[in-house]
C-alpha positions as CSV (number, residue, x, y, z in Angstrom):
1,M,111.1,98.7,119.1
2,S,111.3,96.0,116.4
3,T,108.6,95.3,113.9
4,I,107.9,92.0,115.6
5,Q,107.5,93.6,119.0
6,S,105.2,96.3,117.4
7,S,103.1,93.6,115.7
8,A,102.9,91.6,118.9
9,R,101.7,94.6,120.9
10,A,99.1,95.5,118.2
11,F,97.8,91.9,118.3
12,E,97.4,92.0,122.1
13,E,95.5,95.2,121.8
14,R,93.2,93.8,119.1
15,M,92.6,90.6,121.1
16,A,91.3,92.5,124.1
17,K,88.2,93.6,122.1
18,P,86.9,90.1,121.2
19,L,86.9,89.2,124.8
20,A,84.5,92.0,125.4
21,E,82.6,91.9,122.1
22,K,82.6,88.1,121.5
23,S,83.9,88.6,117.9
24,R,86.1,91.0,115.9
25,S,87.5,91.4,112.4
26,W,90.4,93.4,111.2
27,E,93.0,93.7,108.4
28,S,96.7,93.1,108.8
29,V,99.8,92.7,106.8
30,Q,101.9,89.5,107.0
31,L,105.4,89.0,105.8
32,S,106.3,86.0,103.6
33,K,109.6,84.1,103.9
34,N,111.0,86.1,101.0
35,G,109.9,89.5,102.5
36,D,106.8,90.1,100.4
37,R,103.9,91.8,102.2
38,I,100.6,90.0,102.1
39,Q,97.4,91.7,103.1
40,V,95.0,89.5,105.1
41,D,91.6,89.7,106.9
42,I,91.5,88.2,110.3
43,N,88.3,87.1,112.0
44,T,88.3,86.3,115.7
45,A,85.5,84.9,117.9
46,L,85.1,83.4,121.3
47,I,83.8,79.8,121.1
48,D,82.9,77.0,123.5
49,Y,85.4,74.2,123.0
50,R,84.8,71.1,125.1
51,G,83.2,73.1,127.8
52,E,86.0,75.8,127.8
53,V,86.0,79.3,126.3
54,A,88.6,79.4,123.5
55,V,89.6,82.0,120.9
56,L,89.1,81.0,117.3
57,S,91.0,83.1,114.7
58,I,90.8,82.6,111.0
59,M,93.1,84.4,108.6
């Protein structure tokens, strides 16, 4: 499994919790174009957007 596939699977698993909890925070590592690793905090919440439920994520 590639790193991208692994990251995508981990993201899907993390996104399941905000749907149950309404919000969630976690840490992740992003790769820059030149290959440097950048540690980030991600905050995700369910919001009402124009009458629809939407997921807002801030990194």
